[in-house]
C-alpha positions as CSV (number, residue, x, y, z in Angstrom):
1,X,0.1,0.0,0.0
2,X,1.8,3.3,-1.1
3,X,1.6,6.3,1.3
4,X,-0.9,7.9,-0.9
5,X,-3.3,5.1,-0.6
6,X,-3.1,5.2,3.3
7,X,-3.6,9.1,3.3
8,X,-6.9,8.4,1.4
9,X,-7.8,5.7,3.6
10,X,-7.0,7.7,6.5
11,X,-9.2,10.6,5.1
12,X,-12.1,8.3,4.7
13,X,-12.1,7.0,8.0
14,X,-11.5,10.4,9.3
15,X,-14.8,11.4,7.3
16,X,-16.5,8.5,8.4
17,X,-15.8,9.4,12.2
18,X,-16.8,13.1,11.7
19,X,-20.4,11.4,10.4
20,X,-20.7,9.1,13.3
21,X,-20.0,12.1,15.6
22,X,-22.6,14.4,13.8
23,X,-25.0,11.6,14.0
24,X,-24.5,11.3,17.6
25,X,-25.0,14.3,18.7
26,X,-28.3,14.8,16.8
27,X,-29.4,11.5,18.6
28,X,-28.4,13.0,21.8
29,X,-30.4,16.2,21.1
30,X,-33.4,14.6,20.1
31,X,-33.3,12.7,23.2
32,X,-33.4,15.3,25.3
33,X,-37.1,16.5,24.5
34,X,-38.2,12.6,24.4
35,X,-39.6,13.0,28.1
36,X,-41.3,16.3,27.4
37,X,-43.3,14.9,24.2
38,X,-44.1,11.9,26.2
39,X,-45.3,13.6,29.3
40,X,-47.1,16.2,27.2
41,X,-49.2,13.5,24.9
42,X,-49.8,11.6,28.2
43,X,-51.3,14.8,29.7
44,X,-53.4,15.2,26.6
45,X,-54.7,11.7,26.9
46,X,-55.7,12.4,30.1
47,X,-57.7,15.4,29.6
48,X,-59.3,13.8,27.1
49,X,-60.7,11.0,29.1
50,X,-61.5,13.3,31.9
51,X,-63.6,15.7,29.5
52,X,-65.5,12.6,28.1
53,X,-66.5,11.6,31.7
54,X,-67.4,15.0,32.8
């Protein structure tokens, strides 16, 4: 394997690492709001059920 091939392979690996870091950051930011969405959905369901009986 020549030096240029190794450098090319290293650039590909670096690009893949950067992509994985970006995807991880996106997932982590989405997970931060997940409990809020679930909580608001549960609250809405409870209010809807209570409204049916009142």
